[in-house]
ChimeraX commands (.cxc) that place a marker at each C-alpha (Angstrom):
marker #1 position 0.02,-0.01,0.01 radius 0.5
marker #1 position 1.36,3.41,-0.93 radius 0.5
marker #1 position 1.69,5.84,2.00 radius 0.5
marker #1 position -1.01,8.36,2.45 radius 0.5
marker #1 position -0.06,11.85,3.72 radius 0.5
marker #1 position -2.73,14.52,4.00 radius 0.5
marker #1 position -2.60,17.84,5.87 radius 0.5
marker #1 position -4.71,20.98,6.60 radius 0.5
marker #1 position -3.50,24.38,7.73 radius 0.5
marker #1 position -5.50,25.90,10.59 radius 0.5
marker #1 position -5.29,29.71,11.41 radius 0.5
marker #1 position -6.46,31.12,14.75 radius 0.5
marker #1 position -8.12,34.55,14.12 radius 0.5
marker #1 position -10.48,36.78,16.13 radius 0.5
marker #1 position -13.36,34.79,14.37 radius 0.5
marker #1 position -12.01,31.44,15.62 radius 0.5
marker #1 position -10.13,28.68,13.81 radius 0.5
marker #1 position -10.17,29.13,10.01 radius 0.5
marker #1 position -9.15,26.37,7.52 radius 0.5
marker #1 position -6.34,27.18,5.18 radius 0.5
marker #1 position -4.41,25.32,2.47 radius 0.5
marker #1 position -4.85,21.51,2.37 radius 0.5
marker #1 position -3.46,18.40,0.77 radius 0.5
marker #1 position -5.78,15.50,-0.04 radius 0.5
marker #1 position -4.33,12.19,-1.16 radius 0.5
marker #1 position -4.96,11.68,-4.91 radius 0.5
marker #1 position -6.07,15.19,-5.39 radius 0.5
marker #1 position -3.01,17.28,-4.60 radius 0.5
marker #1 position -2.71,20.67,-2.84 radius 0.5
marker #1 position -5.23,23.41,-2.59 radius 0.5
marker #1 position -3.61,26.70,-1.66 radius 0.5
marker #1 position -5.34,29.44,0.41 radius 0.5
marker #1 position -3.93,32.77,1.53 radius 0.5
marker #1 position -3.39,33.10,5.23 radius 0.5
marker #1 position -5.79,35.46,7.03 radius 0.5
marker #1 position -4.11,38.82,7.58 radius 0.5
marker #1 position -5.35,39.04,11.16 radius 0.5
marker #1 position -4.22,35.50,12.19 radius 0.5
marker #1 position -2.52,35.09,15.56 radius 0.5
marker #1 position -1.38,31.51,15.35 radius 0.5
marker #1 position -1.09,28.81,12.65 radius 0.5
marker #1 position -0.73,25.07,12.71 radius 0.5
marker #1 position -0.64,22.31,10.21 radius 0.5
marker #1 position -2.51,19.15,11.21 radius 0.5
marker #1 position -1.23,16.04,9.48 radius 0.5
marker #1 position -2.14,12.45,8.96 radius 0.5
marker #1 position 0.30,9.79,7.67 radius 0.5
marker #1 position -0.94,6.32,6.88 radius 0.5
marker #1 position 1.52,3.60,5.97 radius 0.5
marker #1 position 2.48,0.02,6.55 radius 0.5
marker #1 position 0.58,-3.27,6.44 radius 0.5
marker #1 position -1.61,-3.47,8.33 radius 0.5
marker #1 position -2.10,0.31,7.99 radius 0.5
marker #1 position -1.10,2.47,10.80 radius 0.5
marker #1 position -2.23,6.12,10.95 radius 0.5
marker #1 position -0.10,8.69,12.73 radius 0.5
marker #1 position -1.69,12.03,13.48 radius 0.5
marker #1 position -0.20,15.23,14.82 radius 0.5
marker #1 position -0.37,19.08,14.82 radius 0.5
marker #1 position 2.69,21.29,14.34 radius 0.5
marker #1 position 2.91,25.07,15.05 radius 0.5
marker #1 position 4.08,26.92,12.01 radius 0.5
marker #1 position 3.63,30.62,12.87 radius 0.5
marker #1 position 2.89,32.69,15.97 radius 0.5
marker #1 position 2.17,36.36,16.40 radius 0.5
marker #1 position 4.55,38.44,18.62 radius 0.5
marker #1 position 1.44,39.63,20.44 radius 0.5
marker #1 position 1.51,36.89,23.09 radius 0.5
marker #1 position -1.47,38.33,24.97 radius 0.5
marker #1 position -3.62,38.16,21.80 radius 0.5
marker #1 position -2.52,34.49,21.15 radius 0.5
marker #1 position -3.34,33.48,24.63 radius 0.5
marker #1 position -6.74,35.26,24.76 radius 0.5
marker #1 position -7.78,33.67,21.39 radius 0.5
marker #1 position -6.65,30.18,22.68 radius 0.5
marker #1 position -8.72,30.58,25.82 radius 0.5
marker #1 position -11.73,31.62,23.68 radius 0.5
marker #1 position -11.48,29.10,20.91 radius 0.5
marker #1 position -9.40,26.26,22.28 radius 0.5
marker #1 position -6.56,24.26,20.63 radius 0.5
marker #1 position -6.02,23.64,16.91 radius 0.5
marker #1 position -8.66,21.42,15.37 radius 0.5
marker #1 position -7.46,17.80,14.91 radius 0.5
marker #1 position -9.22,17.14,11.68 radius 0.5
marker #1 position -8.40,17.44,8.01 radius 0.5
marker link #1:1,2 radius 0.2
marker link #1:2,3 radius 0.2
marker link #1:3,4 radius 0.2
marker link #1:4,5 radius 0.2
marker link #1:5,6 radius 0.2
marker link #1:6,7 radius 0.2
marker link #1:7,8 radius 0.2
marker link #1:8,9 radius 0.2
marker link #1:9,10 radius 0.2
marker link #1:10,11 radius 0.2
marker link #1:11,12 radius 0.2
marker link #1:12,13 radius 0.2
marker link #1:13,14 radius 0.2
marker link #1:14,15 radius 0.2
marker link #1:15,16 radius 0.2
marker link #1:16,17 radius 0.2
marker link #1:17,18 radius 0.2
marker link #1:18,19 radius 0.2
marker link #1:19,20 radius 0.2
marker link #1:20,21 radius 0.2
marker link #1:21,22 radius 0.2
marker link #1:22,23 radius 0.2
marker link #1:23,24 radius 0.2
marker link #1:24,25 radius 0.2
marker link #1:25,26 radius 0.2
marker link #1:26,27 radius 0.2
marker link #1:27,28 radius 0.2
marker link #1:28,29 radius 0.2
marker link #1:29,30 radius 0.2
marker link #1:30,31 radius 0.2
marker link #1:31,32 radius 0.2
marker link #1:32,33 radius 0.2
marker link #1:33,34 radius 0.2
marker link #1:34,35 radius 0.2
marker link #1:35,36 radius 0.2
marker link #1:36,37 radius 0.2
marker link #1:37,38 radius 0.2
marker link #1:38,39 radius 0.2
marker link #1:39,40 radius 0.2
marker link #1:40,41 radius 0.2
marker link #1:41,42 radius 0.2
marker link #1:42,43 radius 0.2
marker link #1:43,44 radius 0.2
marker link #1:44,45 radius 0.2
marker link #1:45,46 radius 0.2
marker link #1:46,47 radius 0.2
marker link #1:47,48 radius 0.2
marker link #1:48,49 radius 0.2
marker link #1:49,50 radius 0.2
marker link #1:50,51 radius 0.2
marker link #1:51,52 radius 0.2
marker link #1:52,53 radius 0.2
marker link #1:53,54 radius 0.2
marker link #1:54,55 radius 0.2
marker link #1:55,56 radius 0.2
marker link #1:56,57 radius 0.2
marker link #1:57,58 radius 0.2
marker link #1:58,59 radius 0.2
marker link #1:59,60 radius 0.2
marker link #1:60,61 radius 0.2
marker link #1:61,62 radius 0.2
marker link #1:62,63 radius 0.2
marker link #1:63,64 radius 0.2
marker link #1:64,65 radius 0.2
marker link #1:65,66 radius 0.2
marker link #1:66,67 radius 0.2
marker link #1:67,68 radius 0.2
marker link #1:68,69 radius 0.2
marker link #1:69,70 radius 0.2
marker link #1:70,71 radius 0.2
marker link #1:71,72 radius 0.2
marker link #1:72,73 radius 0.2
marker link #1:73,74 radius 0.2
marker link #1:74,75 radius 0.2
marker link #1:75,76 radius 0.2
marker link #1:76,77 radius 0.2
marker link #1:77,78 radius 0.2
marker link #1:78,79 radius 0.2
marker link #1:79,80 radius 0.2
marker link #1:80,81 radius 0.2
marker link #1:81,82 radius 0.2
marker link #1:82,83 radius 0.2
marker link #1:83,84 radius 0.2
marker link #1:84,85 radius 0.2
view
């Protein structure tokens, strides 16, 4: 079985978590501009490989505003990065 790697960018904004660019296995990448008012960005990834298939899932921070108070306030309001594609 060929490995499957998919990912979704998530951006924390004053409106909550917004979906950004994505990669879907067999369909390629879809690029979306980052919101100008984002405070924090993560990429959530899923990698499926092996036989029997094993799925590894993780989120990785890719960008953070220098305004730490804004980041913390939005995290308290909207919670952690979504763990979904």
